[in-house]
C-alpha positions as CSV (number, residue, x, y, z in Angstrom):
1,M,8.3,3.8,12.9
2,E,11.0,3.3,10.1
3,P,10.6,0.9,7.8
4,N,13.6,-2.1,7.7
5,M,15.4,-1.1,4.6
6,G,17.4,-4.5,5.0
7,N,14.2,-6.4,3.4
8,P,12.0,-6.1,0.2
9,A,8.8,-5.2,2.0
10,G,10.7,-2.1,3.6
11,R,12.0,-0.7,1.0
12,L,8.6,-1.0,-0.7
13,R,7.2,0.8,2.1
14,R,9.6,3.8,2.2
15,W,8.6,4.2,-1.5
16,L,4.7,3.8,-0.9
17,D,4.8,6.0,2.3
18,A,6.7,8.6,0.3
19,L,4.1,8.4,-2.5
20,D,1.0,8.2,-0.6
21,D,-0.4,12.0,-0.1
22,V,-0.2,12.1,-4.0
23,R,-2.4,9.5,-5.6
24,S,-5.3,11.5,-5.4
25,R,-3.6,14.0,-7.9
26,G,-3.5,11.5,-10.7
27,D,-0.6,10.5,-13.1
28,K,0.5,14.0,-12.8
29,G,1.0,14.3,-9.1
30,I,2.6,10.6,-8.8
31,M,4.5,11.7,-11.7
32,E,5.5,15.0,-10.0
33,A,6.7,13.5,-6.6
34,A,8.3,10.4,-7.5
35,A,10.7,12.2,-10.1
36,P,13.0,14.0,-7.3
37,L,13.0,10.5,-5.5
38,V,14.8,9.2,-8.6
39,G,16.3,12.5,-9.8
40,A,14.5,13.4,-12.5
41,D,12.9,16.3,-14.3
42,P,8.9,14.7,-14.3
43,N,8.5,17.7,-17.6
44,T,11.0,15.6,-19.5
45,M,11.0,12.4,-21.4
46,A,13.4,11.2,-19.5
47,G,12.2,12.0,-16.1
48,R,8.8,10.3,-17.0
49,T,10.7,7.0,-18.0
50,A,12.8,7.3,-14.9
51,V,9.6,7.3,-13.0
52,M,8.2,4.1,-15.0
53,R,11.3,2.4,-14.1
54,L,10.7,3.4,-10.6
55,G,7.0,1.8,-10.9
56,V,8.9,-1.2,-12.4
57,T,11.0,-1.4,-9.3
58,L,8.2,-1.3,-6.7
59,A,6.5,-4.5,-8.6
60,D,9.5,-6.3,-8.3
61,L,10.1,-5.5,-5.0
62,C,6.2,-6.9,-4.7
63,A,7.2,-10.0,-6.3
64,E,10.5,-10.8,-3.9
65,T,8.1,-9.7,-0.6
66,R,5.5,-12.4,-1.7
67,L,8.6,-14.9,-2.4
68,E,9.9,-14.4,0.6
69,V,7.3,-14.7,2.8
70,H,6.4,-18.3,1.0
71,A,10.0,-19.1,1.8
72,L,9.4,-18.6,5.9
73,P,9.1,-21.8,7.8
74,S,5.7,-23.5,7.7
75,T,4.9,-22.5,11.1
76,V,4.6,-18.8,10.0
77,S,1.3,-18.5,8.1
78,A,2.1,-16.4,4.8
79,E,-1.5,-15.8,4.1
80,L,-2.4,-13.9,7.4
81,L,0.9,-12.0,6.4
82,L,0.1,-11.5,2.7
83,S,-3.8,-10.8,3.9
84,D,-3.5,-7.5,3.5
85,F,-0.6,-7.5,0.5
86,D,-2.8,-6.6,-2.5
87,Q,-3.7,-3.2,-1.4
88,I,0.0,-2.3,-1.8
89,E,0.2,-4.1,-4.8
90,R,-2.9,-1.5,-6.2
91,A,-0.5,1.3,-4.9
92,V,1.8,-0.3,-6.9
93,D,-0.6,-0.2,-9.9
94,Y,-0.7,3.4,-10.0
95,F,2.6,3.5,-12.0
């Protein structure tokens, strides 16, 4: 199922899905996998900087997602919706 790109959680999911298989290769793997996503060369300073900016973007999407979930009506359990969200935030910490 394709994530909904109309909200921060969907955009975040897209990036994390793209990077999931390279986490085991450490920093170099993440750098090599993420660089094409941002149109950069991972062997240059500009490319590594672009990947780090992607990390900041992902962290911002995490924060936006939390805010939007907490802004939902009180009939929706934000705690339940975010119960596993810390796993996503830990994945973003790889950047």
